[in-house]
A tleap script that builds the chain and sets N, CA, C and O, in Angstrom:
source leaprc.protein.ff14SB
mol = sequence {
  NMET ASP ILE GLU GLU SER ASP GLU VAL ARG
  ILE ILE ASP GLU GLY THR PRO PRO ALA ARG
  PHE ALA ARG GLY TRP HIE CYS LEU GLY LEU
  ALA GLU GLU PHE ARG ASP GLY LYS PRO HIE
  SER ILE GLU ALA PHE GLY THR LYS LEU VAL
  VAL PHE ALA ASP SER ASN GLY GLU ILE LYS
  ILE LEU ASP ALA PHE CYS ARG HIE MET GLY
  GLY ASP LEU SER GLN GLY THR VAL LYS GLY
  ASP SER ILE ALA CYS PRO PHE HIE ASP TRP
  ARG TRP GLY GLY ASN GLY LYS CYS THR GLY
  ILE PRO TYR ALA ARG ARG VAL PRO PRO LEU
  ALA ARG THR ARG ALA TRP GLU ILE MET CGLU
}
set mol.1.N position { 80.928 60.391 14.117 }
set mol.1.CA position { 82.193 60.208 13.435 }
set mol.1.C position { 82.473 58.708 13.359 }
set mol.1.O position { 82.378 58.001 14.363 }
set mol.2.N position { 82.813 58.232 12.175 }
set mol.2.CA position { 83.125 56.816 12.037 }
set mol.2.C position { 84.630 56.589 12.186 }
set mol.2.O position { 85.407 57.536 12.309 }
set mol.3.N position { 85.016 55.337 12.174 }
set mol.3.CA position { 86.414 54.974 12.407 }
set mol.3.C position { 87.337 55.568 11.352 }
set mol.3.O position { 88.438 56.016 11.674 }
set mol.4.N position { 86.900 55.576 10.096 }
set mol.4.CA position { 87.751 56.103 9.030 }
set mol.4.C position { 88.095 57.573 9.256 }
set mol.4.O position { 89.232 57.984 9.022 }
set mol.5.N position { 87.126 58.366 9.708 }
set mol.5.CA position { 87.381 59.787 9.945 }
set mol.5.C position { 88.371 59.996 11.079 }
set mol.5.O position { 89.228 60.876 10.999 }
set mol.6.N position { 88.263 59.200 12.128 }
set mol.6.CA position { 89.147 59.395 13.274 }
set mol.6.C position { 90.568 58.925 12.995 }
set mol.6.O position { 91.500 59.338 13.684 }
set mol.7.N position { 90.748 58.064 11.990 }
set mol.7.CA position { 92.079 57.574 11.651 }
set mol.7.C position { 92.814 58.466 10.660 }
set mol.7.O position { 93.978 58.215 10.349 }
set mol.8.N position { 92.151 59.499 10.163 }
set mol.8.CA position { 92.792 60.373 9.189 }
set mol.8.C position { 93.927 61.160 9.836 }
set mol.8.O position { 93.848 61.573 10.993 }
set mol.9.N position { 94.963 61.349 9.066 }
set mol.9.CA position { 96.102 62.140 9.527 }
set mol.9.C position { 95.891 63.566 9.057 }
set mol.9.O position { 95.628 63.809 7.880 }
set mol.10.N position { 96.004 64.493 9.968 }
set mol.10.CA position { 95.838 65.903 9.610 }
set mol.10.C position { 97.117 66.397 8.957 }
set mol.10.O position { 98.200 66.281 9.530 }
set mol.11.N position { 96.991 66.946 7.764 }
set mol.11.CA position { 98.148 67.448 7.038 }
set mol.11.C position { 98.104 68.965 7.041 }
set mol.11.O position { 97.085 69.569 6.704 }
set mol.12.N position { 99.208 69.570 7.420 }
set mol.12.CA position { 99.311 71.028 7.438 }
set mol.12.C position { 100.148 71.452 6.249 }
set mol.12.O position { 101.302 71.047 6.110 }
set mol.13.N position { 99.560 72.266 5.399 }
set mol.13.CA position { 100.271 72.743 4.218 }
set mol.13.C position { 101.246 73.831 4.632 }
set mol.13.O position { 100.839 74.896 5.097 }
set mol.14.N position { 102.518 73.565 4.463 }
set mol.14.CA position { 103.555 74.531 4.815 }
set mol.14.C position { 103.937 75.411 3.642 }
set mol.14.O position { 104.803 76.277 3.772 }
set mol.15.N position { 103.304 75.201 2.503 }
set mol.15.CA position { 103.633 75.990 1.326 }
set mol.15.C position { 104.938 75.520 0.706 }
set mol.15.O position { 105.480 74.478 1.075 }
set mol.16.N position { 105.420 76.287 -0.216 }
set mol.16.CA position { 106.676 75.933 -0.870 }
set mol.16.C position { 107.847 76.378 -0.008 }
set mol.16.O position { 107.767 77.400 0.673 }
set mol.17.N position { 108.921 75.623 -0.034 }
set mol.17.CA position { 110.082 76.039 0.758 }
set mol.17.C position { 110.637 77.355 0.228 }
set mol.17.O position { 110.567 77.622 -0.972 }
set mol.18.N position { 111.186 78.174 1.111 }
set mol.18.CA position { 111.715 79.463 0.654 }
set mol.18.C position { 112.891 79.275 -0.292 }
set mol.18.O position { 113.609 78.277 -0.239 }
set mol.19.N position { 113.061 80.251 -1.145 }
set mol.19.CA position { 114.225 80.243 -2.029 }
set mol.19.C position { 115.480 80.380 -1.174 }
set mol.19.O position { 115.409 80.830 -0.030 }
set mol.20.N position { 116.581 80.008 -1.704 }
set mol.20.CA position { 117.833 80.116 -0.958 }
set mol.20.C position { 118.189 81.587 -0.776 }
set mol.20.O position { 118.163 82.362 -1.732 }
set mol.21.N position { 118.516 81.960 0.437 }
set mol.21.CA position { 118.865 83.341 0.734 }
set mol.21.C position { 120.383 83.501 0.748 }
set mol.21.O position { 121.117 82.599 1.152 }
set mol.22.N position { 120.824 84.649 0.307 }
set mol.22.CA position { 122.255 84.948 0.347 }
set mol.22.C position { 122.702 85.033 1.799 }
set mol.22.O position { 121.953 85.480 2.667 }
set mol.23.N position { 123.907 84.607 2.045 }
set mol.23.CA position { 124.441 84.721 3.402 }
set mol.23.C position { 124.823 86.169 3.648 }
set mol.23.O position { 125.267 86.868 2.738 }
set mol.24.N position { 124.650 86.605 4.857 }
set mol.24.CA position { 125.004 87.982 5.195 }
set mol.24.C position { 123.786 88.757 5.654 }
set mol.24.O position { 122.766 88.168 6.012 }
set mol.25.N position { 123.889 90.055 5.644 }
set mol.25.CA position { 122.842 90.942 6.133 }
set mol.25.C position { 121.859 91.286 5.023 }
set mol.25.O position { 122.224 91.340 3.849 }
set mol.26.N position { 120.613 91.516 5.409 }
set mol.26.CA position { 119.559 91.884 4.469 }
set mol.26.C position { 118.927 93.188 4.942 }
set mol.26.O position { 118.577 93.313 6.116 }
set mol.27.N position { 118.779 94.142 4.059 }
set mol.27.CA position { 118.174 95.427 4.413 }
set mol.27.C position { 116.661 95.258 4.530 }
set mol.27.O position { 116.007 94.783 3.602 }
set mol.28.N position { 116.118 95.648 5.671 }
set mol.28.CA position { 114.681 95.548 5.905 }
set mol.28.C position { 114.007 96.910 5.908 }
set mol.28.O position { 112.780 96.988 5.983 }
set mol.29.N position { 114.779 97.978 5.829 }
set mol.29.CA position { 114.214 99.323 5.821 }
set mol.29.C position { 115.185 100.314 6.430 }
set mol.29.O position { 116.258 99.947 6.908 }
set mol.30.N position { 114.791 101.577 6.403 }
set mol.30.CA position { 115.597 102.634 7.005 }
set mol.30.C position { 115.295 102.703 8.497 }
set mol.30.O position { 114.131 102.715 8.899 }
set mol.31.N position { 116.336 102.749 9.312 }
set mol.31.CA position { 116.177 102.721 10.766 }
set mol.31.C position { 115.266 103.836 11.269 }
set mol.31.O position { 114.456 103.605 12.166 }
set mol.32.N position { 115.379 105.025 10.717 }
set mol.32.CA position { 114.575 106.161 11.192 }
set mol.32.C position { 113.074 105.913 11.067 }
set mol.32.O position { 112.291 106.425 11.867 }
set mol.33.N position { 112.674 105.134 10.069 }
set mol.33.CA position { 111.245 104.845 9.887 }
set mol.33.C position { 110.670 104.046 11.048 }
set mol.33.O position { 109.463 104.085 11.286 }
set mol.34.N position { 111.517 103.324 11.773 }
set mol.34.CA position { 111.063 102.477 12.873 }
set mol.34.C position { 111.134 103.177 14.232 }
set mol.34.O position { 110.763 102.588 15.247 }
set mol.35.N position { 111.608 104.431 14.262 }
set mol.35.CA position { 111.776 105.155 15.527 }
set mol.35.C position { 110.631 106.128 15.790 }
set mol.35.O position { 110.860 107.232 16.282 }
set mol.36.N position { 109.424 105.737 15.472 }
set mol.36.CA position { 108.271 106.621 15.665 }
set mol.36.C position { 107.411 106.224 16.867 }
set mol.36.O position { 106.310 106.745 17.042 }
set mol.37.N position { 107.917 105.299 17.696 }
set mol.37.CA position { 107.189 104.886 18.888 }
set mol.37.C position { 106.103 103.862 18.635 }
set mol.37.O position { 105.331 103.544 19.540 }
set mol.38.N position { 106.029 103.336 17.415 }
set mol.38.CA position { 105.000 102.351 17.067 }
set mol.38.C position { 105.655 101.053 16.611 }
set mol.38.O position { 106.791 101.059 16.136 }
set mol.39.N position { 104.932 99.931 16.755 }
set mol.39.CA position { 105.438 98.677 16.191 }
set mol.39.C position { 105.174 98.634 14.689 }
set mol.39.O position { 104.187 99.189 14.206 }
set mol.40.N position { 106.061 97.973 13.962 }
set mol.40.CA position { 105.936 97.866 12.507 }
set mol.40.C position { 105.998 96.401 12.102 }
set mol.40.O position { 106.822 95.642 12.614 }
set mol.41.N position { 105.136 96.010 11.192 }
set mol.41.CA position { 105.103 94.651 10.680 }
set mol.41.C position { 105.928 94.566 9.404 }
set mol.41.O position { 105.772 95.384 8.498 }
set mol.42.N position { 106.807 93.567 9.341 }
set mol.42.CA position { 107.545 93.303 8.104 }
set mol.42.C position { 107.556 91.797 7.866 }
set mol.42.O position { 107.422 91.010 8.802 }
set mol.43.N position { 107.714 91.416 6.637 }
set mol.43.CA position { 107.823 90.005 6.258 }
set mol.43.C position { 109.244 89.787 5.756 }
set mol.43.O position { 109.702 90.482 4.849 }
set mol.44.N position { 109.936 88.827 6.342 }
set mol.44.CA position { 111.303 88.525 5.912 }
set mol.44.C position { 111.543 87.029 6.041 }
set mol.44.O position { 111.228 86.424 7.066 }
set mol.45.N position { 112.093 86.450 5.014 }
set mol.45.CA position { 112.449 85.036 5.028 }
set mol.45.C position { 111.239 84.137 5.287 }
set mol.45.O position { 111.365 83.082 5.909 }
set mol.46.N position { 110.075 84.557 4.812 }
set mol.46.CA position { 108.857 83.777 4.996 }
set mol.46.C position { 108.289 83.852 6.398 }
set mol.46.O position { 107.450 83.032 6.771 }
set mol.47.N position { 108.730 84.818 7.177 }
set mol.47.CA position { 108.303 84.957 8.569 }
set mol.47.C position { 107.817 86.373 8.822 }
set mol.47.O position { 108.451 87.339 8.398 }
set mol.48.N position { 106.681 86.496 9.518 }
set mol.48.CA position { 106.202 87.822 9.900 }
set mol.48.C position { 106.964 88.253 11.145 }
set mol.48.O position { 107.065 87.505 12.118 }
set mol.49.N position { 107.500 89.470 11.102 }
set mol.49.CA position { 108.291 90.015 12.202 }
set mol.49.C position { 107.698 91.337 12.654 }
set mol.49.O position { 106.950 91.982 11.919 }
set mol.50.N position { 108.042 91.732 13.875 }
set mol.50.CA position { 107.661 93.050 14.378 }
set mol.50.C position { 108.947 93.811 14.684 }
set mol.50.O position { 109.875 93.274 15.291 }
set mol.51.N position { 108.984 95.064 14.254 }
set mol.51.CA position { 110.147 95.933 14.465 }
set mol.51.C position { 109.693 97.109 15.318 }
set mol.51.O position { 108.641 97.694 15.061 }
set mol.52.N position { 110.480 97.457 16.328 }
set mol.52.CA position { 110.166 98.615 17.168 }
set mol.52.C position { 111.460 99.176 17.739 }
set mol.52.O position { 112.495 98.510 17.734 }
set mol.53.N position { 111.390 100.389 18.224 }
set mol.53.CA position { 112.546 101.020 18.868 }
set mol.53.C position { 112.288 101.082 20.367 }
set mol.53.O position { 111.184 101.417 20.797 }
set mol.54.N position { 113.306 100.760 21.164 }
set mol.54.CA position { 113.155 100.837 22.616 }
set mol.54.C position { 113.306 102.285 23.077 }
set mol.54.O position { 113.406 103.192 22.251 }
set mol.55.N position { 113.324 102.504 24.389 }
set mol.55.CA position { 113.370 103.869 24.922 }
set mol.55.C position { 114.674 104.595 24.592 }
set mol.55.O position { 114.732 105.822 24.662 }
set mol.56.N position { 115.717 103.850 24.233 }
set mol.56.CA position { 116.989 104.456 23.827 }
set mol.56.C position { 117.083 104.650 22.320 }
set mol.56.O position { 118.104 105.116 21.815 }
set mol.57.N position { 116.026 104.294 21.602 }
set mol.57.CA position { 116.028 104.421 20.148 }
set mol.57.C position { 116.690 103.260 19.430 }
set mol.57.O position { 116.876 103.309 18.214 }
set mol.58.N position { 117.053 102.200 20.177 }
set mol.58.CA position { 117.655 101.024 19.547 }
set mol.58.C position { 116.566 100.193 18.881 }
set mol.58.O position { 115.521 99.928 19.475 }
set mol.59.N position { 116.822 99.786 17.642 }
set mol.59.CA position { 115.858 98.996 16.891 }
set mol.59.C position { 115.902 97.546 17.370 }
set mol.59.O position { 116.977 96.974 17.553 }
set mol.60.N position { 114.730 96.963 17.568 }
set mol.60.CA position { 114.593 95.570 18.006 }
set mol.60.C position { 113.668 94.849 17.031 }
set mol.60.O position { 112.722 95.439 16.510 }
set mol.61.N position { 113.946 93.575 16.790 }
set mol.61.CA position { 113.110 92.763 15.906 }
set mol.61.C position { 112.799 91.445 16.603 }
set mol.61.O position { 113.693 90.752 17.089 }
set mol.62.N position { 111.508 91.113 16.639 }
set mol.62.CA position { 111.035 89.861 17.234 }
set mol.62.C position { 110.110 89.149 16.255 }
set mol.62.O position { 109.604 89.760 15.314 }
set mol.63.N position { 109.890 87.851 16.478 }
set mol.63.CA position { 108.815 87.173 15.761 }
set mol.63.C position { 107.528 87.922 16.097 }
set mol.63.O position { 107.359 88.386 17.225 }
set mol.64.N position { 106.634 88.043 15.140 }
set mol.64.CA position { 105.477 88.924 15.300 }
set mol.64.C position { 104.362 88.378 16.181 }
set mol.64.O position { 103.490 89.142 16.596 }
set mol.65.N position { 104.362 87.095 16.477 }
set mol.65.CA position { 103.231 86.543 17.212 }
set mol.65.C position { 103.605 86.202 18.646 }
set mol.65.O position { 104.602 85.529 18.906 }
set mol.66.N position { 102.780 86.683 19.569 }
set mol.66.CA position { 102.982 86.464 21.000 }
set mol.66.C position { 102.964 84.968 21.299 }
set mol.66.O position { 102.104 84.241 20.800 }
set mol.67.N position { 103.902 84.515 22.104 }
set mol.67.CA position { 103.980 83.096 22.451 }
set mol.67.C position { 102.869 82.680 23.412 }
set mol.67.O position { 102.622 81.486 23.582 }
set mol.68.N position { 102.204 83.627 24.032 }
set mol.68.CA position { 101.150 83.288 24.969 }
set mol.68.C position { 99.937 82.727 24.243 }
set mol.68.O position { 99.575 81.567 24.446 }
set mol.69.N position { 99.299 83.542 23.391 }
set mol.69.CA position { 98.113 83.072 22.669 }
set mol.69.C position { 98.075 83.534 21.219 }
set mol.69.O position { 97.011 83.549 20.601 }
set mol.70.N position { 99.212 83.907 20.680 }
set mol.70.CA position { 99.292 84.193 19.254 }
set mol.70.C position { 98.882 85.572 18.808 }
set mol.70.O position { 98.677 85.789 17.614 }
set mol.71.N position { 98.753 86.517 19.726 }
set mol.71.CA position { 98.409 87.883 19.334 }
set mol.71.C position { 99.477 88.480 18.430 }
set mol.71.O position { 100.665 88.201 18.590 }
set mol.72.N position { 99.048 89.301 17.481 }
set mol.72.CA position { 99.975 89.938 16.542 }
set mol.72.C position { 100.615 91.143 17.223 }
set mol.72.O position { 99.959 92.163 17.434 }
set mol.73.N position { 101.887 91.025 17.563 }
set mol.73.CA position { 102.583 92.092 18.282 }
set mol.73.C position { 102.679 93.380 17.476 }
set mol.73.O position { 102.836 94.456 18.052 }
set mol.74.N position { 102.588 93.287 16.159 }
set mol.74.CA position { 102.630 94.510 15.353 }
set mol.74.C position { 101.350 95.330 15.526 }
set mol.74.O position { 101.292 96.487 15.109 }
set mol.75.N position { 100.324 94.732 16.139 }
set mol.75.CA position { 99.090 95.447 16.453 }
set mol.75.C position { 99.079 95.919 17.910 }
set mol.75.O position { 98.104 96.515 18.369 }
set mol.76.N position { 100.163 95.650 18.625 }
set mol.76.CA position { 100.270 96.039 20.029 }
set mol.76.C position { 100.811 97.448 20.185 }
set mol.76.O position { 100.718 98.268 19.272 }
set mol.77.N position { 101.379 97.722 21.356 }
set mol.77.CA position { 101.930 99.047 21.627 }
set mol.77.C position { 103.327 98.913 22.230 }
set mol.77.O position { 103.640 97.930 22.902 }
set mol.78.N position { 104.155 99.921 21.974 }
set mol.78.CA position { 105.486 99.962 22.565 }
set mol.78.C position { 105.350 100.626 23.929 }
set mol.78.O position { 104.821 101.732 24.042 }
set mol.79.N position { 105.834 99.940 24.963 }
set mol.79.CA position { 105.774 100.461 26.325 }
set mol.79.C position { 107.179 100.392 26.909 }
set mol.79.O position { 107.643 99.332 27.329 }
set mol.80.N position { 107.846 101.544 26.926 }
set mol.80.CA position { 109.224 101.593 27.418 }
set mol.80.C position { 110.154 100.835 26.500 }
set mol.80.O position { 110.283 101.164 25.320 }
set mol.81.N position { 110.805 99.811 27.046 }
set mol.81.CA position { 111.744 98.998 26.273 }
set mol.81.C position { 111.111 97.712 25.751 }
set mol.81.O position { 111.808 96.847 25.223 }
set mol.82.N position { 109.803 97.586 25.896 }
set mol.82.CA position { 109.110 96.357 25.509 }
set mol.82.C position { 107.967 96.652 24.550 }
set mol.82.O position { 107.531 97.792 24.391 }
set mol.83.N position { 107.500 95.581 23.918 }
set mol.83.CA position { 106.302 95.679 23.094 }
set mol.83.C position { 105.223 94.865 23.792 }
set mol.83.O position { 105.472 93.747 24.243 }
set mol.84.N position { 104.019 95.432 23.878 }
set mol.84.CA position { 102.919 94.795 24.592 }
set mol.84.C position { 101.955 94.143 23.615 }
set mol.84.O position { 101.552 94.748 22.622 }
set mol.85.N position { 101.595 92.911 23.907 }
set mol.85.CA position { 100.651 92.162 23.080 }
set mol.85.C position { 99.261 92.790 23.189 }
set mol.85.O position { 98.840 93.170 24.281 }
set mol.86.N position { 98.543 92.904 22.062 }
set mol.86.CA position { 97.205 93.494 22.113 }
set mol.86.C position { 96.171 92.597 22.790 }
set mol.86.O position { 95.105 93.085 23.165 }
set mol.87.N position { 96.446 91.308 22.960 }
set mol.87.CA position { 95.472 90.407 23.581 }
set mol.87.C position { 95.454 90.542 25.105 }
set mol.87.O position { 94.440 90.944 25.676 }
set mol.88.N position { 96.557 90.212 25.762 }
set mol.88.CA position { 96.591 90.167 27.223 }
set mol.88.C position { 97.701 91.016 27.830 }
set mol.88.O position { 97.996 90.899 29.020 }
set mol.89.N position { 98.318 91.874 27.012 }
set mol.89.CA position { 99.308 92.842 27.483 }
set mol.89.C position { 100.607 92.220 27.988 }
set mol.89.O position { 101.335 92.848 28.757 }
set mol.90.N position { 100.905 90.985 27.561 }
set mol.90.CA position { 102.214 90.435 27.903 }
set mol.90.C position { 103.252 91.325 27.253 }
set mol.90.O position { 103.081 91.739 26.107 }
set mol.91.N position { 104.334 91.630 27.971 }
set mol.91.CA position { 105.380 92.533 27.482 }
set mol.91.C position { 106.597 91.725 27.052 }
set mol.91.O position { 107.045 90.826 27.764 }
set mol.92.N position { 107.121 92.054 25.886 }
set mol.92.CA position { 108.274 91.349 25.331 }
set mol.92.C position { 109.412 92.325 25.103 }
set mol.92.O position { 109.252 93.312 24.383 }
set mol.93.N position { 110.565 92.057 25.712 }
set mol.93.CA position { 111.738 92.902 25.536 }
set mol.93.C position { 112.419 92.615 24.209 }
set mol.93.O position { 112.153 91.595 23.572 }
set mol.94.N position { 113.284 93.505 23.805 }
set mol.94.CA position { 113.991 93.355 22.545 }
set mol.94.C position { 114.888 92.133 22.472 }
set mol.94.O position { 115.299 91.730 21.384 }
set mol.95.N position { 115.199 91.537 23.624 }
set mol.95.CA position { 116.017 90.325 23.651 }
set mol.95.C position { 115.171 89.059 23.541 }
set mol.95.O position { 115.703 87.949 23.562 }
set mol.96.N position { 113.845 89.227 23.422 }
set mol.96.CA position { 112.944 88.090 23.277 }
set mol.96.C position { 112.364 87.566 24.576 }
set mol.96.O position { 111.487 86.703 24.551 }
set mol.97.N position { 112.834 88.068 25.715 }
set mol.97.CA position { 112.312 87.597 27.002 }
set mol.97.C position { 111.052 88.358 27.381 }
set mol.97.O position { 110.924 89.552 27.110 }
set mol.98.N position { 110.129 87.650 28.011 }
set mol.98.CA position { 108.928 88.298 28.533 }
set mol.98.C position { 109.351 89.143 29.725 }
set mol.98.O position { 109.978 88.641 30.658 }
set mol.99.N position { 109.006 90.430 29.694 }
set mol.99.CA position { 109.434 91.344 30.758 }
set mol.99.C position { 108.338 91.631 31.772 }
set mol.99.O position { 108.602 92.225 32.817 }
set mol.100.N position { 107.120 91.217 31.475 }
set mol.100.CA position { 106.054 91.464 32.425 }
set mol.100.C position { 104.709 90.959 31.950 }
set mol.100.O position { 104.401 90.945 30.758 }
set mol.101.N position { 103.910 90.540 32.939 }
set mol.101.CA position { 102.528 90.138 32.710 }
set mol.101.C position { 101.727 90.910 33.742 }
set mol.101.O position { 101.789 90.586 34.928 }
set mol.102.N position { 100.972 91.928 33.324 }
set mol.102.CA position { 100.324 92.829 34.275 }
set mol.102.C position { 99.465 92.163 35.350 }
set mol.102.O position { 99.362 92.690 36.458 }
set mol.103.N position { 98.856 91.035 35.056 }
set mol.103.CA position { 97.954 90.401 36.014 }
set mol.103.C position { 98.608 89.230 36.762 }
set mol.103.O position { 97.920 88.490 37.466 }
set mol.104.N position { 99.928 89.057 36.615 }
set mol.104.CA position { 100.617 87.939 37.268 }
set mol.104.C position { 101.703 88.457 38.207 }
set mol.104.O position { 102.252 89.540 38.003 }
set mol.105.N position { 101.999 87.679 39.225 }
set mol.105.CA position { 103.035 88.063 40.181 }
set mol.105.C position { 104.436 87.838 39.635 }
set mol.105.O position { 105.382 88.532 40.006 }
set mol.106.N position { 104.553 86.859 38.748 }
set mol.106.CA position { 105.876 86.560 38.198 }
set mol.106.C position { 105.757 86.180 36.730 }
set mol.106.O position { 104.682 85.836 36.237 }
set mol.107.N position { 106.886 86.254 36.054 }
set mol.107.CA position { 106.961 85.875 34.643 }
set mol.107.C position { 107.559 84.474 34.571 }
set mol.107.O position { 108.594 84.221 35.187 }
set mol.108.N position { 106.932 83.560 33.836 }
set mol.108.CA position { 107.534 82.228 33.698 }
set mol.108.C position { 108.945 82.341 33.105 }
set mol.108.O position { 109.133 83.034 32.105 }
set mol.109.N position { 109.930 81.678 33.702 }
set mol.109.CA position { 111.313 81.828 33.246 }
set mol.109.C position { 111.537 81.432 31.781 }
set mol.109.O position { 112.463 81.935 31.145 }
set mol.110.N position { 110.715 80.556 31.248 }
set mol.110.CA position { 110.892 80.119 29.862 }
set mol.110.C position { 110.021 80.897 28.878 }
set mol.110.O position { 109.954 80.542 27.701 }
set mol.111.N position { 109.358 81.948 29.343 }
set mol.111.CA position { 108.522 82.758 28.444 }
set mol.111.C position { 109.435 83.628 27.593 }
set mol.111.O position { 109.950 84.649 28.047 }
set mol.112.N position { 109.623 83.204 26.355 }
set mol.112.CA position { 110.485 83.960 25.449 }
set mol.112.C position { 110.058 83.714 24.015 }
set mol.112.O position { 109.389 82.729 23.704 }
set mol.113.N position { 110.458 84.624 23.158 }
set mol.113.CA position { 110.201 84.520 21.731 }
set mol.113.C position { 111.516 84.747 20.993 }
set mol.113.O position { 112.520 85.113 21.604 }
set mol.114.N position { 111.510 84.532 19.702 }
set mol.114.CA position { 112.756 84.687 18.943 }
set mol.114.C position { 113.048 86.157 18.692 }
set mol.114.O position { 112.205 86.897 18.186 }
set mol.115.N position { 114.251 86.563 19.054 }
set mol.115.CA position { 114.744 87.913 18.764 }
set mol.115.C position { 115.747 87.790 17.625 }
set mol.115.O position { 116.537 86.847 17.579 }
set mol.116.N position { 115.708 88.743 16.713 }
set mol.116.CA position { 116.582 88.725 15.544 }
set mol.116.C position { 117.691 89.753 15.722 }
set mol.116.O position { 117.456 90.862 16.202 }
set mol.117.N position { 118.884 89.377 15.334 }
set mol.117.CA position { 120.027 90.281 15.427 }
set mol.117.C position { 119.926 91.330 14.325 }
set mol.117.O position { 119.560 91.023 13.190 }
set mol.118.N position { 120.255 92.562 14.674 }
set mol.118.CA position { 120.203 93.623 13.669 }
set mol.118.C position { 121.522 94.378 13.629 }
set mol.118.O position { 122.325 94.320 14.560 }
set mol.119.N position { 121.720 95.077 12.543 }
set mol.119.CA position { 122.887 95.935 12.394 }
set mol.119.C position { 122.432 97.169 11.624 }
set mol.119.O position { 121.781 97.066 10.584 }
set mol.120.N position { 122.784 98.331 12.151 }
set mol.120.CA position { 122.441 99.574 11.445 }
set mol.120.C position { 123.623 100.056 10.643 }
set mol.120.O position { 123.538 101.088 9.977 }
savepdb mol mol.pdb
quit
């Protein structure tokens, strides 16, 4: 590698900015469709999200990618009130907090992902 190559700035294409969204609530689907015990992938506002129902049937929405190593949570499994990552089984509660790591004694206090507010 020569000097010119090492001085290059890496540019990440973020695509076009999203169109302006109306303020207020946006319908993402019928609640009953998400109460089948499986995670569901949806795209909203230029972001991939995962939708699942907890053990009480409450719908939860999180960013779709695990904060640990980027596993797609929509390919994971619902376990109780959490969704488990298909890579290393990290569990994410509907509030965005990591609820468990099967091979660890404790969960890092800052292990969290974005949870989205919903209204039925």
